DRENPA-3360 file (N, C-alpha, C; in nm, 2 decimals, always signed):
BEGIN
1 = MKNNKNVV = +16.01/+4.48/+12.37/+15.89/+4.55/+12.36/+15.89/+4.65/+12.25 ~ +15.78/+4.66/+12.17/+15.77/+4.75/+12.06/+15.75/+4.89/+12.11 ~ +15.80/+4.99/+12.04/+15.78/+5.13/+12.07/+15.66/+5.17/+11.99 ~ +15.54/+5.17/+12.06/+15.42/+5.21/+12.00/+15.40/+5.36/+12.00 ~ +15.36/+5.41/+11.88/+15.33/+5.56/+11.87/+15.19/+5.58/+11.91 ~ +15.16/+5.70/+11.97/+15.03/+5.73/+12.01/+14.95/+5.76/+11.88 ~ +14.83/+5.71/+11.87/+14.74/+5.74/+11.76/+14.63/+5.83/+11.81 ~ +14.61/+5.94/+11.74/+14.51/+6.04/+11.79/+14.40/+6.05/+11.68;
9 = YDFTQTPN = +14.28/+6.04/+11.72/+14.17/+6.06/+11.63/+14.09/+6.18/+11.68 ~ +14.05/+6.27/+11.59/+13.98/+6.39/+11.62/+13.84/+6.38/+11.55 ~ +13.74/+6.36/+11.63/+13.60/+6.34/+11.58/+13.52/+6.48/+11.58 ~ +13.59/+6.58/+11.63/+13.52/+6.71/+11.63/+13.52/+6.77/+11.49 ~ +13.42/+6.86/+11.47/+13.41/+6.92/+11.34/+13.45/+7.07/+11.34 ~ +13.44/+7.13/+11.46/+13.48/+7.27/+11.47/+13.57/+7.28/+11.59 ~ +13.65/+7.39/+11.60/+13.74/+7.41/+11.71/+13.66/+7.44/+11.84 ~ +13.54/+7.48/+11.83/+13.46/+7.52/+11.95/+13.40/+7.40/+12.02;
17 = QPLAIMSA = +13.41/+7.28/+11.96/+13.34/+7.16/+12.03/+13.43/+7.11/+12.14 ~ +13.36/+7.06/+12.25/+13.44/+6.99/+12.35/+13.51/+6.87/+12.30 ~ +13.63/+6.84/+12.36/+13.71/+6.73/+12.31/+13.73/+6.63/+12.42 ~ +13.70/+6.50/+12.39/+13.72/+6.39/+12.49/+13.85/+6.32/+12.44 ~ +13.93/+6.29/+12.53/+14.05/+6.21/+12.50/+14.04/+6.07/+12.56 ~ +14.06/+5.97/+12.48/+14.06/+5.83/+12.53/+14.14/+5.75/+12.44 ~ +14.17/+5.63/+12.48/+14.26/+5.55/+12.39/+14.18/+5.51/+12.26 ~ +14.26/+5.50/+12.15/+14.20/+5.47/+12.02/+14.12/+5.34/+12.02;
25 = PLARKLLQ = +14.17/+5.23/+12.09/+14.09/+5.11/+12.09/+13.96/+5.13/+12.16 ~ +13.96/+5.20/+12.27/+13.83/+5.23/+12.34/+13.74/+5.31/+12.25 ~ +13.79/+5.41/+12.19/+13.70/+5.50/+12.10/+13.65/+5.41/+11.99 ~ +13.73/+5.33/+11.93/+13.68/+5.24/+11.82/+13.57/+5.15/+11.87 ~ +13.59/+5.09/+11.99/+13.50/+5.00/+12.05/+13.36/+5.07/+12.07 ~ +13.37/+5.18/+12.13/+13.24/+5.26/+12.16/+13.17/+5.30/+12.04 ~ +13.24/+5.34/+11.94/+13.18/+5.38/+11.81/+13.12/+5.26/+11.74 ~ +13.19/+5.14/+11.75/+13.14/+5.02/+11.69/+13.01/+4.98/+11.75;
33 = IMVDHLSG = +13.00/+4.99/+11.89/+12.88/+4.96/+11.96/+12.77/+5.05/+11.91 ~ +12.80/+5.18/+11.90/+12.70/+5.28/+11.86/+12.65/+5.24/+11.72 ~ +12.74/+5.21/+11.63/+12.70/+5.18/+11.49/+12.62/+5.05/+11.49 ~ +12.66/+4.95/+11.56/+12.59/+4.82/+11.57/+12.44/+4.85/+11.61 ~ +12.43/+4.93/+11.71/+12.30/+4.97/+11.76/+12.21/+5.04/+11.66 ~ +12.27/+5.13/+11.59/+12.20/+5.22/+11.49/+12.18/+5.15/+11.36 ~ +12.26/+5.05/+11.32/+12.26/+5.00/+11.19/+12.13/+4.93/+11.16 ~ +12.05/+4.88/+11.27/+11.93/+4.82/+11.25/+11.81/+4.92/+11.23;
41 = ATARDIIA = +11.84/+5.04/+11.24/+11.73/+5.14/+11.23/+11.69/+5.16/+11.08 ~ +11.56/+5.17/+11.06/+11.51/+5.20/+10.93/+11.53/+5.34/+10.89 ~ +11.52/+5.37/+10.76/+11.53/+5.51/+10.71/+11.42/+5.59/+10.77 ~ +11.30/+5.53/+10.79/+11.19/+5.60/+10.85/+11.22/+5.64/+10.99 ~ +11.28/+5.55/+11.07/+11.32/+5.58/+11.21/+11.42/+5.69/+11.22 ~ +11.52/+5.68/+11.13/+11.63/+5.78/+11.13/+11.57/+5.92/+11.10 ~ +11.49/+5.93/+11.00/+11.43/+6.06/+10.96/+11.33/+6.11/+11.06 ~ +11.26/+6.02/+11.12/+11.16/+6.06/+11.23/+11.24/+6.12/+11.35;
49 = DFMMSLQS = +11.35/+6.05/+11.39/+11.43/+6.11/+11.50/+11.49/+6.25/+11.46 ~ +11.53/+6.26/+11.34/+11.59/+6.39/+11.29/+11.48/+6.50/+11.30 ~ +11.36/+6.46/+11.25/+11.25/+6.56/+11.25/+11.21/+6.60/+11.40 ~ +11.21/+6.50/+11.49/+11.18/+6.53/+11.63/+11.29/+6.62/+11.69 ~ +11.41/+6.60/+11.65/+11.52/+6.69/+11.70/+11.50/+6.83/+11.64 ~ +11.46/+6.84/+11.52/+11.44/+6.98/+11.46/+11.33/+7.05/+11.54 ~ +11.22/+6.97/+11.57/+11.11/+7.03/+11.64/+11.13/+7.05/+11.79 ~ +11.23/+7.00/+11.85/+11.25/+7.01/+11.99/+11.29/+7.15/+12.03;
57 = GGDANLEH = +11.32/+7.24/+11.94/+11.36/+7.37/+11.97/+11.24/+7.47/+11.98 ~ +11.11/+7.41/+11.98/+10.99/+7.49/+11.99/+10.99/+7.58/+11.87 ~ +10.99/+7.71/+11.89/+11.00/+7.81/+11.78/+11.14/+7.81/+11.73 ~ +11.18/+7.71/+11.66/+11.32/+7.69/+11.63/+11.37/+7.80/+11.54 ~ +11.48/+7.86/+11.58/+11.55/+7.96/+11.50/+11.64/+7.89/+11.40 ~ +11.69/+7.97/+11.31/+11.78/+7.92/+11.21/+11.90/+7.85/+11.26 ~ +11.96/+7.91/+11.37/+12.08/+7.85/+11.43/+12.05/+7.71/+11.48 ~ +11.94/+7.69/+11.55/+11.90/+7.55/+11.60/+11.88/+7.46/+11.48;
65 = VLSTAIAF = +11.81/+7.50/+11.38/+11.79/+7.41/+11.26/+11.92/+7.37/+11.20 ~ +12.01/+7.47/+11.18/+12.14/+7.44/+11.11/+12.23/+7.35/+11.20 ~ +12.23/+7.38/+11.33/+12.32/+7.29/+11.42/+12.26/+7.15/+11.42 ~ +12.13/+7.14/+11.43/+12.07/+7.00/+11.43/+12.10/+6.93/+11.30 ~ +12.09/+7.00/+11.18/+12.11/+6.94/+11.05/+12.26/+6.90/+11.04 ~ +12.35/+6.98/+11.09/+12.49/+6.95/+11.08/+12.53/+6.83/+11.17 ~ +12.47/+6.83/+11.29/+12.49/+6.71/+11.38/+12.44/+6.58/+11.31 ~ +12.33/+6.59/+11.24/+12.27/+6.47/+11.18/+12.37/+6.42/+11.07;
73 = VEERTLID = +12.42/+6.51/+10.99/+12.51/+6.48/+10.88/+12.64/+6.42/+10.94 ~ +12.69/+6.48/+11.04/+12.82/+6.44/+11.11/+12.80/+6.29/+11.16 ~ +12.68/+6.27/+11.22/+12.66/+6.13/+11.28/+12.65/+6.03/+11.17 ~ +12.58/+6.06/+11.06/+12.57/+5.97/+10.95/+12.70/+5.94/+10.88 ~ +12.78/+6.05/+10.87/+12.92/+6.03/+10.81/+13.00/+5.94/+10.90 ~ +13.00/+5.97/+11.03/+13.07/+5.89/+11.13/+13.03/+5.74/+11.12 ~ +12.90/+5.71/+11.11/+12.85/+5.58/+11.10/+12.91/+5.51/+10.97 ~ +12.90/+5.58/+10.86/+12.95/+5.53/+10.74/+13.10/+5.50/+10.75;
81 = NVVAENWD = +13.18/+5.59/+10.81/+13.32/+5.56/+10.82/+13.35/+5.45/+10.91 ~ +13.28/+5.43/+11.02/+13.30/+5.32/+11.11/+13.27/+5.19/+11.04 ~ +13.16/+5.18/+10.98/+13.12/+5.06/+10.90/+13.22/+5.02/+10.80 ~ +13.28/+5.12/+10.73/+13.38/+5.10/+10.63/+13.52/+5.08/+10.69 ~ +13.53/+5.10/+10.83/+13.66/+5.09/+10.90/+13.76/+5.19/+10.84 ~ +13.70/+5.31/+10.81/+13.78/+5.42/+10.76/+13.83/+5.51/+10.87 ~ +13.92/+5.46/+10.95/+13.97/+5.53/+11.07/+14.06/+5.65/+11.03 ~ +14.12/+5.64/+10.91/+14.21/+5.74/+10.87/+14.13/+5.88/+10.84;
89 = AYKVEPVV = +14.00/+5.87/+10.83/+13.92/+5.99/+10.81/+13.93/+6.08/+10.94 ~ +13.97/+6.02/+11.05/+13.98/+6.10/+11.18/+14.12/+6.11/+11.24 ~ +14.21/+6.05/+11.17/+14.35/+6.05/+11.22/+14.41/+6.19/+11.22 ~ +14.48/+6.22/+11.32/+14.54/+6.36/+11.33/+14.69/+6.34/+11.31 ~ +14.74/+6.40/+11.21/+14.88/+6.40/+11.18/+14.96/+6.49/+11.28 ~ +15.07/+6.44/+11.32/+15.15/+6.53/+11.41/+15.20/+6.65/+11.34 ~ +15.20/+6.76/+11.41/+15.25/+6.89/+11.36/+15.40/+6.90/+11.38 ~ +15.47/+6.92/+11.27/+15.61/+6.93/+11.28/+15.65/+7.08/+11.28;
97 = KTEPKKNF = +15.71/+7.12/+11.39/+15.76/+7.26/+11.39/+15.90/+7.27/+11.35 ~ +15.93/+7.37/+11.27/+16.06/+7.39/+11.22/+16.11/+7.53/+11.27 ~ +16.24/+7.53/+11.30/+16.29/+7.66/+11.35/+16.31/+7.76/+11.23 ~ +16.28/+7.88/+11.25/+16.30/+7.98/+11.14/+16.45/+7.99/+11.11 ~ +16.48/+8.01/+10.98/+16.62/+8.02/+10.94/+16.67/+8.16/+10.99 ~ +16.79/+8.16/+11.03/+16.85/+8.28/+11.08/+16.93/+8.34/+10.97 ~ +16.91/+8.46/+10.94/+17.00/+8.54/+10.84/+17.10/+8.61/+10.92 ~ +17.23/+8.58/+10.89/+17.34/+8.64/+10.95/+17.40/+8.75/+10.87;
% end
């Protein structure tokens, strides 16, 4: 039996976002389903959805507009990376801790 290393992908953009942990194959499958569903959307549909999201805040303040725009860009980038099978864009490298050198 092969010794398989755990593969971790981090799709969050900021440390304050909630994090869901699932197997990499399941994450890939779910993302591929999302991309397949969205890939048929026209540019007009995409922008119309974005504009509706911007307007959903009523008297939208700057924070709402910025967070909506950032989410839109993150989603489009994610779709582009999934289509290109660029999983390395989200791969988390293990952190190697070293012991501090002791001066005697």
